[in-house]
N, C-alpha and C positions, 0 to 999 in steps of 0.2 A: 266693863262698861262699853257700850257701843259708841262709835265715833259720832260726834255731834255734827249735824248738817250745817254748813256755812250759810249764814244769812245772804239772801240775794243782793243786799245792799253792798256787800263786799265784792267789787268788780274792778280790778286794777286797770282795765282797758276802757272803762266808762269815763268820758270826760267830766261828768258831774261828780263822780267819786274822786277823781284826781283833783278836781277843784277844791273839794272839801271832804277828805276821808274820815274826819273825826266823828261825825254821827254814826257812820258804819262801824267804827271801832267801838263806840259805846254799846252798840247792839251786840257785837261780838263778845265784849266783856260780860254783858248781862246774861248772855245765853250759855256761857261756860268758859272753862279755862283752856281748852284745846279743841280745835276744829280741823277736820280733814277737808282740804280744798282740792277737788278733783281736777280742775283745769291745769294745775301745776304739780299735782300729786305731792303736795306739801302739807305739813301740820302747822296751822297758824296758832301762835301763842300770843294773846293780847294783854295779859295782866303784868304789871310792873314786877311783882314779886317773882313770878315764874320766869319772866325774861331775864331778870337780874340773876336768879339762881342758875338758869341754864347757861348763861354766858360764862359761868365759873365751873360748870360741870364737865369733868374730864371724860365723861362718857360720850360727849359730843365733840366734834372737831370741824375745823374749816376744810380739812381734807380727810380722806380715808386711805390714801395711797401709801401712807407710812405703815399701814397694817394689812391692807387688803388689795388684791387686784380688782379691776373693774368687774370681772366675772364673779369673783368670790363675793363681792358686795352687791351683786344683782344689778349692776349698772352697765351701760353701754359706753365704750370708750368714745371720746369726742371724735368727730370726723377728722381724717388725716389733714385735710386742707386748713383746719383751724390750729394746727400745731404751733405756728409762731406765737399766736396769742397765749396758748396754754403754757408753753415753755417760759414765756415772759411772766405770766401771772403766777404760775405754780412755784416759782423760785423766790417769790417775795414773802416776807415774814407774815403778811396778813393771811396768806393761804397755806401756811405751813404749821405743823404741830411739833411738839418736842420729839426728839432732841434738836432737830434742825432749827425750829423756831427759837428755842432758848439760846442756842449758839449765835444765831444771826442777830437777835435782838440785843444780846449782851455786847456784841461787837459794834453794832450800830450806835448803841447808847454811849459808847466811848467817844463818838464823834458828834453826838447830839444831846449835849448836856444842858441843864438849865442855865449854866453860865454862858453857853453859846447863844441861847435864845435871848438872854438879858443883854448880851453884847450887841444884839441886833436892834434893840429898842430905839436908839437915836435914828438909825437908818429907816426903820419902819415908820416912826413918827414923821420924819422929814418927807418921806415918799407919800404918805397919806395926805399930808398938808399940800404937797405939790399937786397931787391928782385932784384933790377937792378944789384947789385954786383954779385948775383948768376948767372944771365944771362951772365954777362961779363966773369965770371970765367969759364963758360962752352963754351965760344966762340960764344954764340948765343943760339937759341932754339925757342920755341913757346912763343911769347910775351903774348899770351892770358893766357896760363896756368902758366907761370912763374911770370908774373907781373900783368897783367890786372885783373885777377880773384882774386888772393890771397889778394891783397891790400884792396879793399873795403869790401870783405867778412870778413877779419880780423878786420877791423875798426868797422864795425857795430856789429860784434860779441863781440868785446871788449866793445863797448858802452852798449850792452845789458847784459854784464856780463856772456857770455857763455864761459866756460872753453875751453882752446885750445884743450884739448883731446876729446872734444865733438863736434867739428866743421866740421868734415869731411862730414857729411850728409847735411849740410846747402845748399850748392850749388846745389847738385842733387835734393833735395826737391824743391828748388826754381825753377829750370829749368822745373821740371815736372808740377808744379802748373801754371807757366807762359805759358805753352803750351795751356792752356784753353783760353788765350786771343787772339789767332789767329782766323782767320775767319773760321767758320764752322769746328771746330776741330773734327777729327775722333774719333771713339769709343776707340781705344787703347790709344789715348792721354788723353781722359777723365778718363780712368781706372787708368792710371799712376798718374793723378792729384788727384784723390780720395784717392789712396793709400798714396801719399805723404802728403795729407791734414790730414789723420788720424795719421800718424806717427809724423808729425810735431806738431800737436795738443797735442799728448801724451807727447812728449818731453818738450814742453813749459809748459804744466800743471805741470809736475814734477819740472821744474826749478822755476816756480812761487811759488810752495809750499815750496821749499827750501828758497827762498828769503823772504817769509812771516815769516819764523822762524828766519832767519839770514839775515837781510837787509844789502846791501852793497852800495858802491858808484857807482851804475850802473843804466842803464835806466829802467830795470825791477823793481828794488827796487823803483825807482822814480815814475813809473806808479802805483805801489801798493799804494804809499803814496800820490799821486796826488789827490787833491780834491778841490772843489770850491763851496761854498754855499751849502754844503751837497751832491753835485754830486760826484760820483766816477765811475771808470771804472768797469764794470762787469768782471767776470773771462773770458768770451768769448771775450769781447771787448779787454781785455789785450792780449789774445792769438792772436787775429786777428790783433791787432796793431803791435805786435812784428813781425808777419809774414810779414805784409805790409812793416814795416821799413827795415826788412832784404831784402825782394825781391826788393822793389823799391830802397833801399839803396845801392844796388850793381849792379842790372841788367843793368840799364842805364849807370852807370859808366864803367862797364866792356866793354859794346859795344861802348861807346863813345871813349874809349881808343884805341881799335883795329881799329874801323872805322876811327878814327882820324889819327893814324899812317899810315894806308893804304893810306889815302888821301895825307899825307905828302910825302910818297914815290913816289906817282904818280905826285907830283908837286915839283921836286927837287929845283927849284928856291925859293919856299916858305920855304922849309926846310932849305936851306942855309941861308936865311934871319933870320930865327928863331935861328939858331945856332950862327949867328953873333951878335944877339941882344936879350938877355934873357928878355929884357923889353917887348918883344912881347908876353910873355907867357900868360898874362891875356887876351888879345884880341884874341890870338890863340885858347884858350880854348872855348871862345864864338863862334868863327867862325867855328871851327870844329864841335861843337854841331849843328850849323845851317846847315853846308854844307852837312853833311850826318847824318841826324837826327836819333838817336837811337830808338825813339818811333815814328813810321810813322803815326799812326792813333789813335784817341781817340774817343770813342763812347759816345753818350748821347741819352737818351730817351726824346721824345717830350711829355711833360706833358700837355701842352695847345697848340692849333694850333699856328703855326708861319708862317710867309711869308718871303721868300727870293727871291728877284728880281721878284716879281709877282707870284711866285709859292707857293701855300699854302701847307705846310707840316702838315698833320693832327695829332692830339693827337694819341698816340699809335705807332707812327713811330719811327725808330731809325736813328739818324744822325751820319755819320762817318766824323769826322773833320780831314782833311788830314794835319797833322803837317808838313810832308815832303814837301808837295806842298806849304803850306803857307810860309815856310822858304825859298822858291825859287821864291817868287812872285816879279816880277820886279816892281810892283807898290810900293813896300816898300824897296826893296834891289837893289842897283845899281849893275849891272853885276852879278846877283845872281848865274849864273852857274860857276863863277870864284871863286877860293879859294883865299881869301885875308886876311892874318893873321893880317894885320894892320887895318882891317875894324873897324872904330870907332863907327859908328851908326849901332847897331846890335840888333834890337828888336825881336829876334827869340822867338819862343814860345815852345821851346823844354822842358821847365819845366812847361808847361801848363799856366793857368791864372785863375783869379777869385778865388772862395773859395777853389778850388782844386789845387791851385798852390803848387808845390812840396815843402813840408816842409823841405826836406833834400837838397835843392838846394845849400846852402852854403857849406855843407859837400862835395857834389859832386864836386863843383868847387875846393875846397881845395885838394881833392884827385887827380883830373885830373892835377892840376898844380904841385902837388908834384911828381907824376910819370913822367910827362913831363920834369920837371926840373932835376930829377935824371937821366933820359935817356940822356938828353942833356949833363949833366956833366960827366957821367961815361961811356957813350957809344957814343962818338962823331962821330964814323964812322959807326954807325948802318945802315944796309941796308937790303932790302928784300933778302931772300934766296930761296923763291918759290912763285909762284902766290898765292895770298890770296884765301881762300875758304869761300865763303859766306854761311851762313845757308839758308835753303830754306824758311825761314819765311818771311812774309811781315810786320806784325804789329810791332814786336820787331826785329829790324834790327841789325844783328850782324854777327860774323864770326865763322866758325868751328875752325879756327886757323890762326895764322899769324907768319910764320917762318921767323926768322931774323938771321943775322950773323954780325960779326964785321970785 
């Protein structure tokens, strides 16, 4: 079967598409199960069933370098000047495949258990209440900078054992590094990512050295101590793991918070229902993650030929799994375009699936519920003060700010 032409409505660089990509996703789903997109030379997969299946398909991988050289795979090696970013990124478990992924995830899991997350609950609840208290005392402000960002950054920094006095650069470093995950990032974005990678690496190298001498009750100390049948994390794997946990540990939570509250303000009847029934917080968190997905797309390399709906996607190709589209697939979700905080059946894939399922999903849920609960309790009249400002990014969907008042 010939490759389907991608509808013109799918344009990740068009501000109108970025503002509301969901109608374009519907057109993609209606036209077929897989589409070749020439501007990025990727195969777009928009349906929930296909995205879910391919996330679990071992013929695809986050990397190909465990099996092929760049030349064997028909790809060009990244520019030499980008090496600091790729060294940092390529040694984290998000961008590794078995056996290295299996080994690192097993070791990290020893220091990242549900018990660890649950032990954080009082701290998360207290911090959420304090941050919302600052917002209330000021009569409003930017929900992004006052509540959404500080909460998860502080939590993951606390878990890693990063002193409060040394946390100011964490969010800027993360933002610069994550810029490389957008489609066809420009040169200035790459330069910022490389600089942040160098600085973040040096910072964590020093922190790990301190923890080797004086271990504490923190995740870095746990990663140093973690071992299983002789396996340990290398220094670079520890650094890359810490960066991944920090970036992934707050980026999605920050965006889910502001995207979610923006959606609530646009659906006052749902917000009123939530304010009347705090028992909806659990399902509300899941529905808001589905409704306006923080990570719109997740990429995989085709390691061995696959076939989707009669179209052969050859080895060496890159597949773009459209999480945002999958989370609005009417084959899985009843009335997917509607926000329904009481939605009971909600198999969204915002936390991915398969071996790369988000290890921090329980923590993200805890943080989202804590900030939502604190805002409902302490700011019951919260409302928009200005039209929300979306970032121009497609892959990582978030906002420049969300101004609110009481």
